[in-house]
Legacy VTK file of the C-alpha trace (Angstrom):
# vtk DataFile Version 3.0
C-alpha trace
ASCII
DATASET POLYDATA
POINTS 296 float
-19.767 33.787 -2.333
-18.066 36.608 -0.643
-14.468 37.138 0.088
-13.129 38.516 3.540
-10.534 38.493 6.189
-10.171 37.732 9.882
-7.677 39.892 11.967
-6.408 40.844 15.275
-3.812 42.933 16.851
-1.239 40.716 15.179
-1.935 42.584 12.060
-1.033 45.950 13.804
-2.604 49.109 12.480
-4.706 48.528 9.450
-5.639 50.912 6.579
-9.293 50.001 6.084
-9.947 52.347 3.140
-7.188 50.388 1.336
-8.605 47.131 2.512
-11.957 47.958 1.200
-10.601 49.088 -2.221
-8.829 45.842 -2.424
-12.024 44.007 -2.494
-12.709 42.881 1.035
-16.297 42.142 1.710
-16.728 41.342 5.340
-14.177 41.239 8.376
-13.938 38.973 11.445
-12.287 40.704 14.495
-10.696 39.271 17.405
-12.691 40.444 20.437
-10.959 39.440 23.563
-7.532 38.073 24.184
-6.697 35.235 26.254
-6.039 37.564 29.130
-9.602 38.609 29.235
-8.771 42.213 27.883
-9.910 43.489 24.578
-7.754 42.933 21.454
-5.571 46.018 21.354
-6.780 46.895 17.890
-10.462 45.935 18.275
-11.673 49.500 18.697
-9.616 50.807 15.787
-10.553 47.917 13.570
-14.177 48.292 14.515
-14.086 52.107 13.645
-12.337 51.484 10.470
-14.958 48.724 9.304
-17.843 50.912 10.206
-16.349 53.797 8.340
-16.003 51.779 5.166
-19.259 49.888 5.469
-17.512 46.513 5.810
-19.722 43.967 7.837
-18.254 42.678 10.963
-18.545 39.664 13.178
-16.118 38.736 16.032
-14.233 35.631 17.104
-12.944 34.528 20.642
-10.130 32.000 20.698
-11.257 29.757 23.747
-8.935 28.231 26.505
-11.806 27.354 28.669
-11.489 24.022 30.407
-14.575 24.028 32.467
-18.186 25.321 31.906
-17.686 28.162 34.324
-14.525 29.296 32.563
-16.380 29.070 29.107
-19.144 31.296 30.617
-16.613 33.732 31.893
-14.890 34.128 28.517
-18.315 34.576 26.955
-19.282 37.264 29.319
-16.091 39.123 28.559
-17.000 38.969 24.910
-20.651 40.156 25.633
-19.444 43.192 27.730
-17.083 44.276 24.953
-19.640 44.141 22.341
-22.253 45.861 24.395
-19.572 48.620 25.198
-19.275 49.402 21.352
-23.158 49.223 20.945
-22.986 46.187 18.729
-26.292 44.198 18.470
-27.034 40.974 16.721
-23.449 40.356 16.117
-22.064 36.953 15.237
-19.659 35.572 17.669
-17.384 32.775 16.493
-16.251 30.511 19.243
-12.658 29.449 18.027
-12.269 25.865 19.092
-8.786 24.776 17.842
-6.247 24.603 20.774
-4.865 21.392 20.828
-2.912 21.301 23.884
-5.885 22.687 26.051
-8.984 21.555 24.640
-8.448 18.124 23.042
-7.491 16.498 26.476
-10.869 17.509 27.804
-12.724 14.782 26.005
-15.913 14.899 23.842
-18.386 15.321 26.600
-16.726 18.137 28.574
-15.650 20.006 25.424
-19.131 19.940 24.104
-20.412 21.252 27.513
-18.030 23.956 27.537
-18.979 25.159 24.048
-22.683 24.894 24.969
-22.014 27.048 28.083
-20.529 29.732 25.934
-23.445 29.435 23.544
-25.966 30.098 26.325
-24.166 33.178 27.425
-23.869 34.631 23.949
-27.325 33.910 22.877
-28.991 34.981 26.278
-27.295 38.415 25.554
-29.040 38.643 22.191
-25.750 37.796 20.068
-25.637 34.974 17.570
-23.216 32.069 17.978
-21.098 30.171 15.727
-18.122 27.723 15.797
-14.769 28.232 14.135
-12.423 25.306 13.965
-10.008 23.491 11.848
-10.931 20.363 9.519
-8.631 18.528 11.873
-10.814 18.910 14.827
-13.819 17.419 12.858
-11.753 14.525 11.516
-10.268 13.719 14.812
-13.764 13.941 16.368
-12.802 16.310 19.485
-16.533 16.623 20.193
-19.825 15.630 18.514
-20.716 18.147 15.808
-24.187 16.637 15.523
-24.845 18.544 18.994
-24.388 21.719 17.178
-26.512 20.862 13.975
-28.227 24.549 14.190
-24.951 26.243 14.819
-23.214 27.953 11.786
-19.681 26.638 11.167
-16.620 28.403 9.894
-13.794 25.824 8.936
-10.252 26.229 8.221
-8.469 24.206 5.633
-5.420 25.575 3.656
-5.015 23.738 0.210
-1.717 25.912 -0.417
0.861 27.748 1.722
2.181 30.119 -0.748
1.028 33.891 -0.672
-2.346 34.788 -2.101
-4.554 37.766 -2.589
-8.279 37.838 -2.766
-8.052 37.224 -6.494
-7.352 33.575 -5.870
-10.140 31.219 -5.297
-9.356 27.582 -4.183
-10.821 24.926 -6.058
-14.078 23.419 -4.674
-12.434 20.057 -4.313
-10.280 21.675 -1.354
-13.441 22.819 0.417
-13.748 21.333 4.009
-16.220 18.384 3.990
-17.920 18.097 7.462
-21.155 16.392 6.474
-23.161 19.611 6.206
-23.263 23.037 4.619
-20.714 25.432 6.244
-20.968 29.278 6.686
-17.429 29.996 5.793
-14.123 28.624 4.866
-10.661 29.997 5.815
-8.703 29.043 2.999
-5.208 30.645 3.539
-3.278 32.135 6.612
-0.841 33.500 4.009
-2.873 36.351 2.324
-1.579 39.590 1.135
-3.937 42.516 1.181
-3.287 46.273 0.507
-3.470 48.119 3.703
-2.196 45.300 6.063
1.384 44.833 6.643
2.440 41.159 6.599
0.172 38.045 6.421
-3.640 37.809 7.024
-6.221 34.970 6.909
-8.217 34.877 3.924
-11.959 33.748 4.043
-14.900 32.790 1.765
-18.474 33.259 2.953
-21.367 31.495 1.351
-24.145 33.845 2.972
-24.303 37.354 2.483
-22.375 38.767 5.476
-24.153 42.077 5.070
-27.573 40.454 5.609
-26.489 38.339 8.309
-25.410 41.296 10.509
-28.733 43.172 10.008
-30.620 43.474 13.312
-34.237 42.290 13.462
-36.613 44.917 12.190
-39.690 43.397 14.394
-38.456 42.740 18.004
-39.259 39.129 19.016
-39.795 37.887 15.564
-37.430 35.316 14.067
-37.313 32.084 11.964
-37.169 28.443 13.489
-37.048 24.862 12.566
-39.686 22.922 14.654
-39.768 19.453 15.139
-43.006 19.316 17.143
-45.816 21.691 16.429
-48.341 20.806 19.397
-51.121 22.047 21.479
-49.475 21.765 24.809
-46.099 22.805 26.571
-45.806 19.216 27.984
-45.805 17.505 24.736
-43.364 19.962 23.232
-41.091 19.438 26.288
-41.229 15.705 26.036
-39.957 16.112 22.266
-37.355 18.584 23.089
-35.882 16.484 26.014
-34.577 13.997 23.338
-32.512 16.709 21.530
-29.725 18.509 23.212
-30.111 22.207 22.750
-33.892 22.012 21.838
-35.894 25.093 22.983
-39.631 25.136 23.662
-41.633 28.155 22.869
-45.319 29.366 22.705
-45.472 31.075 19.493
-47.726 32.933 16.760
-46.953 31.363 13.607
-46.838 34.425 11.058
-46.637 32.564 8.042
-49.581 30.560 9.079
-52.156 33.215 9.845
-50.838 33.933 13.444
-52.022 30.530 14.833
-50.733 30.054 18.428
-49.056 26.681 19.210
-46.253 25.210 21.203
-42.987 24.303 19.243
-39.978 22.342 19.942
-37.292 24.431 18.034
-33.874 22.912 17.127
-32.968 26.405 15.519
-33.724 29.982 16.560
-32.299 32.026 13.606
-32.502 35.430 11.849
-32.952 34.193 8.361
-35.258 31.761 6.675
-32.142 30.306 4.722
-30.613 29.368 7.917
-33.770 27.404 9.371
-34.025 25.696 6.017
-30.509 24.363 6.150
-31.210 23.190 9.683
-34.319 21.352 8.467
-32.343 19.734 5.761
-29.729 18.425 8.093
-32.438 16.992 10.342
-34.068 15.551 7.649
-30.839 13.624 6.581
-30.862 11.734 9.854
-34.559 11.012 9.568
-36.181 13.688 11.553
-38.966 15.881 10.098
-38.959 19.542 10.661
-41.065 22.415 9.754
-39.751 26.070 9.014
-41.759 28.913 10.391
-41.561 32.550 10.963
-42.861 33.285 14.468
-43.318 35.924 17.215
-42.950 34.424 20.817
-46.092 34.519 22.952
-44.339 33.112 25.941
LINES 1 297
296 0 1 2 3 4 5 6 7 8 9 10 11 12 13 14 15 16 17 18 19 20 21 22 23 24 25 26 27 28 29 30 31 32 33 34 35 36 37 38 39 40 41 42 43 44 45 46 47 48 49 50 51 52 53 54 55 56 57 58 59 60 61 62 63 64 65 66 67 68 69 70 71 72 73 74 75 76 77 78 79 80 81 82 83 84 85 86 87 88 89 90 91 92 93 94 95 96 97 98 99 100 101 102 103 104 105 106 107 108 109 110 111 112 113 114 115 116 117 118 119 120 121 122 123 124 125 126 127 128 129 130 131 132 133 134 135 136 137 138 139 140 141 142 143 144 145 146 147 148 149 150 151 152 153 154 155 156 157 158 159 160 161 162 163 164 165 166 167 168 169 170 171 172 173 174 175 176 177 178 179 180 181 182 183 184 185 186 187 188 189 190 191 192 193 194 195 196 197 198 199 200 201 202 203 204 205 206 207 208 209 210 211 212 213 214 215 216 217 218 219 220 221 222 223 224 225 226 227 228 229 230 231 232 233 234 235 236 237 238 239 240 241 242 243 244 245 246 247 248 249 250 251 252 253 254 255 256 257 258 259 260 261 262 263 264 265 266 267 268 269 270 271 272 273 274 275 276 277 278 279 280 281 282 283 284 285 286 287 288 289 290 291 292 293 294 295
């Protein structure tokens, strides 16, 4: 378990040396504002985190009410990350605006999230969903459509001021029927180097490992629900699962055998693929975890 913060220009100028000394182990930075412009402190916050060796991911609070709007927002995030030389960065799609998003209904909201995911991942970045527990409980969209997507969930068990030394009891951890990447457990944190309140987070996967770029281009882990000999069979299986991808791959953990797969998770770490396999097993779908290199 790792402790961290998420910040924006609402926190003003941050002294990242003090933040690191206070025990912060990762930071999630707001990328693009609602206007489409970069967060006013993004460059400074990124520079500070890099100087202190603090692992970084970013978030985008979405207002998109159509797939085209979601793609536009995602392209703005991609352009910002590319301009700063960031690679393999996790982008958290912040789905929480009740006034704008809830009225869209389950189908359209899920389609908007998928549209953003497509743009983010096509550019070589990773995609996760940030949301409040209330969004899950109120079923704004079908979370099962995003079984392979990491979740960062907000639930605040107490409203009083807290520091990183405070760890909320496990009984307050958000329950969403699956493992979560992270828990935003306070919006009223106090950290040296930051004036005023800041969000506090727990991460359940090493954020330093998660941000490391691939050492072998084209190599990744996946959870396959079909290891087959032809593209046609893989495509037939994939058609039944939204977001399922078809690849012809060399299976590196099986002597390099070349097969077609229907993948429900293309991820960077074995643990992520194993978690997806577990989730699908819970609904009666058998999956296999492989380390692969794409052939075509």
